[in-house]
C-alpha positions as CSV (number, residue, x, y, z in Angstrom):
1,M,0.0,0.0,0.0
2,T,1.4,3.4,-1.0
3,T,0.5,6.8,0.4
4,A,0.8,10.1,-1.3
5,V,3.3,12.5,0.1
6,S,2.3,16.2,0.1
7,G,4.5,18.5,-1.8
8,T,5.8,15.7,-4.2
9,G,4.9,15.0,-7.7
10,S,5.1,17.1,-10.9
11,P,3.5,20.5,-10.8
12,P,0.3,21.1,-12.8
13,P,0.8,22.1,-16.4
14,G,0.8,25.8,-17.3
15,P,-1.6,27.6,-19.6
16,L,0.7,27.2,-22.6
17,A,1.1,23.5,-22.0
18,R,-2.6,23.0,-21.6
19,L,-3.2,24.9,-24.8
20,K,-0.7,22.8,-26.7
21,R,-2.2,19.6,-25.4
22,S,-5.7,20.8,-26.5
23,F,-4.4,21.7,-29.9
24,D,-2.7,18.3,-30.3
25,T,-5.8,16.5,-29.3
26,H,-8.4,18.7,-31.1
27,W,-6.5,20.1,-34.0
28,Y,-9.3,19.5,-36.4
29,A,-11.8,21.6,-34.3
30,W,-9.2,24.4,-34.0
31,A,-8.8,24.3,-37.8
32,M,-12.5,24.6,-38.3
33,V,-12.9,27.5,-35.9
34,L,-9.9,29.4,-37.1
35,P,-11.6,31.1,-40.1
36,V,-14.4,32.3,-37.9
37,V,-11.9,33.7,-35.4
38,V,-10.0,35.5,-38.1
39,V,-13.2,37.0,-39.6
40,L,-14.4,38.1,-36.1
41,A,-11.0,39.6,-35.4
42,V,-11.1,41.6,-38.6
43,L,-14.7,42.7,-38.6
44,V,-15.3,43.1,-34.8
45,G,-12.0,43.1,-32.9
46,Y,-10.1,45.7,-35.0
47,P,-12.9,48.3,-35.1
48,L,-13.6,47.8,-31.4
49,G,-9.9,48.2,-30.5
50,R,-9.7,51.2,-32.8
51,G,-12.7,52.8,-31.1
52,V,-11.3,52.2,-27.6
53,Y,-8.1,53.8,-28.7
54,L,-9.8,56.9,-30.3
55,S,-11.9,57.4,-27.2
56,F,-8.7,58.2,-25.3
57,T,-7.6,60.9,-27.8
58,D,-8.9,64.2,-29.1
59,A,-9.2,63.0,-32.7
60,N,-11.4,65.0,-35.0
61,E,-11.7,66.0,-38.6
62,A,-9.0,68.6,-38.4
63,N,-6.2,66.6,-36.8
64,V,-6.5,63.1,-38.2
65,G,-4.1,61.9,-40.9
66,R,-5.4,62.3,-44.5
67,T,-4.3,62.4,-48.1
68,I,-5.1,65.3,-50.4
69,G,-4.0,64.6,-53.9
70,V,-0.4,63.6,-53.7
71,N,0.1,65.3,-50.3
72,H,-0.2,63.3,-47.1
73,I,-1.0,65.2,-43.9
74,A,0.2,63.4,-40.8
75,A,-2.1,62.9,-37.8
76,T,-1.6,65.4,-35.0
77,Y,-4.2,64.2,-32.4
78,K,-2.9,63.3,-29.0
79,S,-3.9,61.2,-26.0
80,V,-6.1,62.9,-23.4
81,G,-6.6,60.0,-21.0
82,L,-10.0,59.8,-19.5
83,D,-11.0,63.4,-20.3
84,N,-13.6,62.3,-22.9
85,Y,-15.3,60.0,-20.5
86,W,-15.2,62.6,-17.7
87,K,-16.8,65.2,-19.9
88,V,-19.6,62.9,-20.9
89,L,-20.3,61.2,-17.6
90,S,-20.0,64.4,-15.5
91,G,-22.5,66.3,-17.7
92,Q,-20.0,68.8,-19.1
93,E,-20.7,67.6,-22.6
94,G,-24.4,68.2,-21.9
95,H,-26.1,65.7,-24.1
96,F,-25.5,62.2,-22.7
97,Y,-28.1,61.9,-19.9
98,S,-31.0,63.5,-21.8
99,R,-30.5,61.1,-24.7
100,L,-29.8,58.2,-22.3
101,G,-33.2,58.8,-20.7
102,W,-35.1,58.8,-24.0
103,T,-33.1,55.7,-25.1
104,V,-34.1,53.8,-22.0
105,V,-37.8,54.8,-22.5
106,W,-37.6,54.0,-26.2
107,T,-36.1,50.6,-25.5
108,A,-38.4,49.7,-22.6
109,S,-41.6,50.7,-24.4
110,C,-40.6,48.9,-27.6
111,V,-39.5,45.7,-26.0
112,L,-42.7,45.6,-23.8
113,L,-44.9,46.1,-26.8
114,H,-42.9,43.6,-28.8
115,Y,-43.3,40.9,-26.1
116,T,-46.9,41.5,-25.1
117,I,-48.2,41.7,-28.7
118,G,-46.0,38.8,-29.8
119,L,-47.2,36.7,-26.9
120,G,-50.8,37.4,-27.7
121,L,-50.4,36.5,-31.4
122,A,-48.4,33.4,-30.5
123,L,-51.2,32.2,-28.2
124,L,-53.7,32.7,-30.9
125,L,-51.6,30.9,-33.6
126,N,-50.9,28.0,-31.2
127,R,-54.6,27.1,-31.1
128,P,-56.5,25.2,-33.8
129,L,-57.5,27.8,-36.3
130,R,-58.6,27.9,-39.9
131,F,-56.0,29.3,-42.3
132,R,-53.5,29.3,-39.5
133,A,-50.6,28.8,-41.9
134,L,-51.7,31.8,-43.9
135,Y,-51.9,34.0,-40.9
136,R,-48.4,32.9,-39.8
137,V,-47.0,33.9,-43.2
138,L,-48.8,37.3,-43.2
139,L,-47.7,38.1,-39.7
140,I,-44.1,37.2,-40.5
141,L,-44.0,39.5,-43.6
142,P,-42.8,42.6,-41.6
143,W,-39.8,40.7,-40.4
144,A,-39.0,39.5,-44.0
145,V,-39.1,43.1,-45.5
146,P,-35.7,44.9,-45.2
147,A,-35.8,47.4,-42.4
148,F,-34.8,50.4,-44.5
149,V,-37.5,49.6,-47.1
150,A,-40.2,49.3,-44.4
151,T,-39.0,52.5,-42.7
152,F,-39.2,54.5,-45.9
153,S,-42.7,53.1,-46.5
154,W,-43.8,54.2,-43.1
155,R,-42.2,57.6,-43.7
156,L,-44.4,58.0,-46.8
157,M,-47.5,57.0,-44.8
158,F,-46.6,59.6,-42.1
159,N,-46.1,62.4,-44.7
160,E,-47.9,65.5,-43.7
161,K,-49.4,66.2,-47.2
162,Y,-49.6,62.9,-48.9
163,G,-49.6,60.3,-46.1
164,I,-52.3,57.8,-45.7
165,F,-52.8,58.7,-42.0
166,N,-53.5,62.3,-42.7
167,A,-55.8,61.3,-45.6
168,F,-57.8,59.2,-43.1
169,L,-57.9,62.2,-40.7
170,N,-59.2,64.4,-43.6
171,T,-62.0,62.0,-44.3
172,L,-63.1,62.4,-40.6
173,G,-63.0,66.2,-41.0
174,L,-59.8,66.6,-38.9
175,D,-56.8,68.7,-39.6
176,P,-53.6,67.0,-40.8
177,V,-50.9,66.2,-38.3
178,D,-47.2,66.8,-38.8
179,W,-46.2,63.4,-37.6
180,L,-42.5,63.8,-38.2
181,G,-42.1,67.4,-37.3
182,D,-43.1,67.5,-33.7
183,S,-40.7,65.9,-31.2
184,T,-43.4,64.1,-29.3
185,L,-45.0,62.7,-32.4
186,Q,-41.6,61.8,-33.8
187,K,-41.2,59.5,-30.7
188,V,-44.6,58.0,-31.1
189,S,-44.1,57.4,-34.8
190,A,-40.7,55.8,-34.2
191,V,-42.1,53.5,-31.5
192,A,-45.0,52.5,-33.8
193,V,-42.6,51.6,-36.7
194,N,-40.2,49.7,-34.5
195,V,-43.0,47.7,-32.9
196,W,-44.3,46.8,-36.4
197,L,-40.9,45.6,-37.3
198,G,-40.1,43.7,-34.1
199,V,-43.3,41.9,-33.2
200,P,-42.9,39.0,-35.8
201,F,-39.5,37.9,-34.3
202,M,-41.1,37.8,-30.8
203,M,-44.1,36.0,-32.1
204,V,-42.1,33.3,-33.9
205,A,-39.8,32.7,-30.9
206,I,-42.6,32.6,-28.3
207,L,-44.6,30.3,-30.6
208,G,-41.7,27.9,-30.7
209,G,-41.6,28.1,-26.9
210,L,-45.3,27.4,-26.6
211,Q,-45.1,24.3,-28.8
212,A,-42.2,23.0,-26.6
213,I,-44.4,23.0,-23.5
214,P,-45.8,19.5,-22.9
215,R,-49.5,19.4,-23.6
216,E,-49.9,17.0,-20.7
217,L,-49.2,19.8,-18.2
218,H,-52.2,21.9,-19.5
219,E,-54.4,18.8,-19.5
220,A,-53.4,17.9,-16.0
221,A,-54.1,21.5,-14.8
222,E,-57.4,21.6,-16.6
223,M,-58.4,18.3,-14.9
224,D,-57.5,19.8,-11.5
225,G,-60.0,22.6,-12.2
226,A,-57.5,25.4,-13.1
227,T,-59.1,28.3,-14.9
228,P,-57.6,29.5,-18.2
229,W,-55.9,32.4,-16.4
230,Q,-54.4,30.0,-13.8
231,R,-53.1,27.7,-16.6
232,F,-51.6,30.7,-18.3
233,R,-50.0,31.9,-15.1
234,H,-48.7,28.7,-13.6
235,V,-48.0,26.6,-16.7
236,T,-47.5,28.7,-19.8
237,L,-45.5,31.6,-18.4
238,P,-43.1,29.3,-16.4
239,G,-42.7,27.1,-19.5
240,L,-41.8,30.2,-21.6
241,R,-39.2,31.5,-19.1
242,P,-36.1,30.3,-21.0
243,V,-37.3,31.6,-24.3
244,S,-38.6,34.8,-22.8
245,G,-35.2,35.6,-21.1
246,T,-33.4,35.1,-24.4
247,V,-35.7,37.1,-26.6
248,I,-36.0,40.0,-24.1
249,L,-32.2,40.2,-23.9
250,L,-31.9,40.2,-27.7
251,G,-34.7,42.7,-28.0
252,V,-33.1,45.1,-25.6
253,I,-29.7,45.0,-27.4
254,W,-31.3,45.4,-30.8
255,T,-33.7,48.2,-29.8
256,F,-31.1,50.1,-27.8
257,N,-29.0,50.2,-31.0
258,M,-31.9,50.6,-33.5
259,F,-30.2,53.2,-35.6
260,Q,-32.1,52.8,-38.9
261,V,-35.6,53.4,-37.6
262,I,-34.7,56.7,-35.9
263,Y,-32.4,57.9,-38.6
264,L,-34.3,56.8,-41.7
265,L,-37.7,57.7,-40.4
266,I,-37.0,61.1,-39.0
267,G,-33.7,61.8,-40.8
268,Q,-32.2,65.3,-40.6
269,G,-35.4,66.5,-39.0
270,A,-34.7,64.6,-35.8
271,S,-34.8,67.0,-32.8
272,S,-32.4,66.6,-30.0
273,E,-35.1,65.1,-27.9
274,S,-35.9,62.4,-30.5
275,E,-32.3,61.1,-30.9
276,I,-31.1,58.0,-29.1
277,L,-27.5,57.5,-28.1
278,V,-26.5,55.6,-31.2
279,T,-27.9,58.2,-33.7
280,Y,-26.1,60.9,-31.8
281,A,-22.9,59.0,-31.9
282,Y,-23.3,58.7,-35.7
283,R,-24.0,62.4,-36.0
284,L,-20.8,63.2,-34.0
285,A,-18.7,61.1,-36.4
286,F,-20.2,61.9,-39.8
287,Q,-22.0,65.3,-39.6
288,G,-20.7,68.8,-39.1
289,V,-17.3,69.0,-37.6
290,R,-16.5,65.3,-37.2
291,D,-15.7,64.5,-33.7
292,Y,-14.2,60.9,-33.9
293,A,-13.1,60.8,-30.3
294,G,-16.5,61.9,-29.0
295,S,-18.3,59.4,-31.2
296,A,-15.9,56.6,-30.1
297,T,-16.5,57.5,-26.5
298,Y,-20.3,57.2,-26.9
299,G,-19.8,53.9,-28.7
300,I,-17.8,52.5,-25.8
301,L,-20.3,53.8,-23.2
302,I,-23.2,52.2,-25.2
303,L,-21.3,48.9,-25.3
304,S,-20.6,49.1,-21.5
305,L,-24.2,49.8,-20.7
306,L,-25.4,46.8,-22.7
307,L,-22.8,44.5,-21.2
308,V,-23.8,45.5,-17.7
309,F,-27.5,44.9,-18.5
310,A,-26.7,41.5,-20.1
311,V,-24.7,40.4,-17.0
312,F,-27.4,41.4,-14.6
313,H,-30.1,39.9,-16.8
314,R,-28.4,36.6,-17.0
315,R,-27.7,36.5,-13.3
316,M,-31.4,37.3,-12.5
317,L,-32.5,34.4,-14.8
318,A,-29.9,32.1,-13.1
319,R,-31.3,33.0,-9.7
320,Q,-34.9,32.4,-10.9
321,E,-33.9,29.0,-12.2
322,A,-32.1,28.1,-9.0
323,T,-35.2,28.9,-6.9
324,R,-37.6,26.8,-9.0
């Protein structure tokens, strides 16, 4: 009989040794993943790293390197440390918190309407219904249409002179409404368009979750005398929890960064109250005197906010699963 002596034996392999062992064992998997890693590094890693770098500088249109004809002008911007972040977060820049407030309201209202309407439609389509396949196709159409095409179509319908909504108001004897001219109506119009675009995804995802719930659970609850509301509350909603957590997280990320609806629907007429963070970051970088450092700072702050939300959301879901 042998006994192990503490402090003896070979030390555990280091990270490089474990990596080499993994590569030797799973070289085929590494080879298959490598192209994806390279593409992500080029399309995501480099722009992200460049944005982080610019956020610590004072880069703008006047001091970046550029070529005019045969002459090359070297870059003269310099590092400013955390000054850009301090100006934005301390309120000196003057635009961050007002746009953050509207962005949060915009995201919360859109995702809430996406989920509730999508859930209602999914519940209807999950029941035996004549022409159910046709209804599914028709309700998915907004998701199939490219977002910029749909947004321009809605912009025509919101037109003050020729739009269908004002034509309907005229038939009722009411005055036309400048849907895209007033800041409040701009917000209402943008929410309406984004809800129309986003409901089909929620409906399809939730419908898949409904069909994954065992029918026996509903039948057992019905035999026990549960009302439809009780079956919905205690069987359907808990069964949809994994799907709901994922689609809500995706919906928040997509809506928080929903550039095309705000920019293409309202365009240059967007008031400062109607802009969300991502459209303002775009305007900093590509309109007027281009402030690349300020735009990069906004981009990193947007990324940070979404990462914080994603972490807390996943932890909340994990705690809910643990208490079940």
